[in-house]
Every structure is written in C-alpha cells, then in structure tokens.
N, C-alpha and C positions, 0 to 999 in steps of 0.2 A: 165064065165072068168074072172079070177083073174085080177088085176090092180094094179100093180106096183107103185110104189111112185118116182119121177122124183130125180134125183142125186141134184140137187139144193135146195130143198125143204129137201132132208134130211142131206145136209151141214149143213142148218140154226135149224133145228130141234138139232143137236149137240151143238151148237154155243151157244145155250139156255142152254141147257142142263149144260153145260159146264161153265156158266156163273152164272147160282145158286145152283152150287157145290162150288165155288170161293168164294161167299159170306158169307156160311154158313160157309166155314172155315177161314173166318176174325175173328181174337182178336177183343176182344169188348174194345171198349175208356177205359183207365185204368182213377179208381175216388180219386180222392185224398183226405184221410180220415179225416174229421173235424175237429179240434184240441177238444182232451178232458175236459171236464170242470176242471179237475183237476190237467190242466197243471197250470205250474207258470207265473206269470206276470215278466218282466225284473225287477229285485229285486232293489232297493233306495240302493243309497251306504252308508256304515255301520256308517257313522255319523248323518245317519238320521234314523234309525231303530226307532222300536219299538213295543212294545207288543200287541197284537192282540185285547186287549181289550183296546186302545187306539185308537180315532178318528185321519183323515187323517191330520191334523196343528198339533197334538200333535209330531210330530217327533223334536226330539231335543238329545245333544250327552248326558247329564248329568245334573246333580242338585248340585244347590250353595246352600247352609245354610248359609246366612250371620245373625250373631251374633252380635251386635252394643252392644260398650263400653256406656253405658247409662250417666254415667258424663260428658261424650265429648258432647253425644247429648243436653245434660239441659244444659252445658255451653254456647250454643249458641243458643239455641231454648224453653227453659225451660218456659220462662215469657211465651208464649205461650200454653204450654203442661202439667200443672198444673196436670193431669192425669197423666203423668209419674214421671213428675219433683219435684212435691210438696215436701219439709223440709220433709226428715221420711221416704221417700218411700227406699233409701238404696240400689237401682238396681245397679246387676254390668252390665254384659251380659245379652241383653235382646234380644225377637227374632225381626228382625227386617222383614225376609222374606224367605221362599224357591224359588230359581226361575229357572226355566228351562232355560237350556242353550246351545247354539251351540258352538264347539270347538271356533266360531269366532263369536262375536255379539250372542242375543239373540229373544227369540221372547217373543212379547208383545200383550196387549190386543187382543186375540184372539178370542173373542164373547161379546154377549151383556148379556150372562147369568147372570144372578143376586146371589146372597150370600144372600138366607133366612135365616129371622131374629131366625128362630127356630132352624137352623144349627150354627149359631153362638153363641145361648144359649149354645151350647151340648160345649164350648170348652172356656168358659169364663177362663180366666189367659194367656193363650196363649200366646197373643201378649199387650205390656204394655202400650196399648191406642187402643180404642175402632176404632178410624179412620183407624189402617193397617188390619183391617180383611177385610174392602169393598175393601179397596188400593188394598189389594196385591193379592187377589180374580181377581179382575176385570184388576189389569195389567198383573197377572204371574200364576195364577192358571187356568186360561181359558186358558192357551196354554199348560197346563199339558195333556189332553184327561180326566181327573180325574171329579166327581160329586165337586159339593162344597163340602160335608160333607168328601168323601176319599183324597181331596184334604190337609185339616185341618187336618185330622186323621194320613195321612203321615207327614205333618209339625209337629206335636207334637211327631209321634216317632221319628224321625228324631233329632229332638230340645232334648230331654229326653236322647237320647242315647249318648249325648255328655257328660262327666264327667271335670265339671271345676275345674281347680286345686285350693288347698284352697286361695292361694293368690291371687287371682281373683276373688271372692265370692263375697267379702265387704270388701273391704279394708278401715280402718278407716283412714288411711297417703295414701298421693301419693309415688308413687315411681317408677322408672325409672329402663328401660329392654332394651333389644334389642327384633327384627325378629325372630334371631337364638333361643336366651332363652328364649322366649314367646311360640314357637314350640316347643323348648324340655321340655319345661311344661306343653304342652298339651297330648305331644306324650306320655311322661311318666304314665300321668294319662287315656291314652287312647290307648291302645296296639294295636287296629288297622289303627290310623292313621301310616302318612307318613310324614317326613319334604314336600315334593311337591304336599302333598292334602289339606296343608294349606296354606290360604293367610292372612297376614296381614298388612290391612290399615290403615294410619296414615293420621292425618288433620293439620291443621297448618303451613302447609311446611314442616311435617315431627314431629313436634315437641310433637305432643299426640298419644294416640292411640284412634284410631277411630272405628274400627271392626276388628272383625278375619270372614274368610270365609270359611267354609269345605267345601269338592266338594264330591259327591258321585254319583253312576251310576245308572240310572236309577229305577233300582232295590234297591236301598238304602245300598249298601254298600260303604263302603270309599275307594276314586278311587283318582289316581294323577290330581289335576287340568289344566287346558288346559293351552298351554303358556300364550296367552291372558289375564288371569287371574292371573297369576303369574307375568307376565310384567308391568301388569296394577299399583298390588299392590305394587311389590318396587318402582315404581316409587315414591309412597306415603313416604315411609319409610327409605328417604336417608340418613336423619344424624345416628351419630354414636348410636346414641340412642334416645326414648322418653319416655314421663311423661307419665301414667297409671294415672289418677286421681281419688281421692277418691270418694269414695259413700256419701250421704249425706240425 
C-alpha cells in the first residue's frame, strides 16, 4: 500500500525550496575598491610646490640672491670685519646669501644639520668672510631641501651667472645713480634680467646703495620678484638718487 504525503507537508516543502532558490539568486554585496597606490594625494598650493628631490619643509616659491655692496657694509661694520673690509680689499658687490622665499615671508632655521668643514673648503672665496658660510647655511640653506654641498654649488652657480656692469666692479671714486639707472645697467649686462626681477635696497635713509637682490625660480631661472620684495626695496630708496661708495 503506497503512502501519500499530506497536503500540509507538501506545502512546507514547497516554501523551503522557493526560499532557497531566492537566496541563491540574491546579488552579492558590492565591494568598494581600495584606492590605488598610484592615486595622487591632494596637491598643495602652487605657491608651495617643490621638486620631488626636496623634503617636505623645503616648499617655497623662489630664490632671492642677495649681493651686498661691500663699501656700504664696511663703512658701518668694517672695524669688526677685517677679513672683508681691510684697506686694499677693493670689494664691490659681494655675496650675502641665497635665500629661499615665500611670496610673503620666508622660511628659516629649518634643521640642525651642520655645514661640514670639508664642504666649506670646496667653496673658498664664495663669501667675503668665513662667518657667512655657517650663518647662511643654518638660517637659509637648511630650508632649501638641498645638502650643504648642493646648496653651495647652486649659490655659486647663480652668483657667477650675474655679470656685474663695469661701473660697479671696483669704482675708485664714488658716484651717484638712481634705482632705475642701476637696474638699466644690470639689464644691459644680463639679457635675461627684467626690471621687476631686480630689487635695489638703500641704507642711511635712502642715501647710499646697500644691496642688489635678484630673484630666481626654484630651478634657477631669473623671474619677477614678489610684490613684498619689491615694495620693501622701494621703501628704502625713496630719495631722488643715492651714492655708490667707492671701494677701498
């Protein structure tokens, strides 16, 4: 005698089978792909961009090459600096330093890394006195992202790229000039320079030439100086003209 399943159990089996089939057809949960290792991080403002070879603290906008007029410095500080200011040195424009700059302000003293004597010895005569080597490296060079030797190499390269006009090389007699004329003279001797890429600073309430500042891009090309650099220079040279003191 055959046994027929009851309708009640048949219905239960149908429900179980249908539920199982529905579960198999359900879409698998979506998975959000992990970010690719090559995806870019948020970019920093262009005014803080730097090459991949520089460290994070080396973000800056441009370099400022500062050439000091030695007779002006020696007129006020010569007694304390015989190495630069002894009679017979006859120094005109000398290197004060190469400074990384922001469009507003500048970084300084970015690390405690020291300038090795062995590196300093490779660049004899770059600065007019020995104290500037350490001072300039510690205050400005440590903020460039360069090693001490790389920093001094770039400093020398940019300094030597500037052609000093004849009148400013070693004048035996003082003479008067203007900011506009000095810039014109330097542009005539350096075809890649522009008026806005030079900043002339005066001392003595605008009476004497103090220094010339030249702006370079991070990769060492002449560029326009920031408005801050230009404005600061203009404030120092407000007289109609100024005296370029003679060498001694």
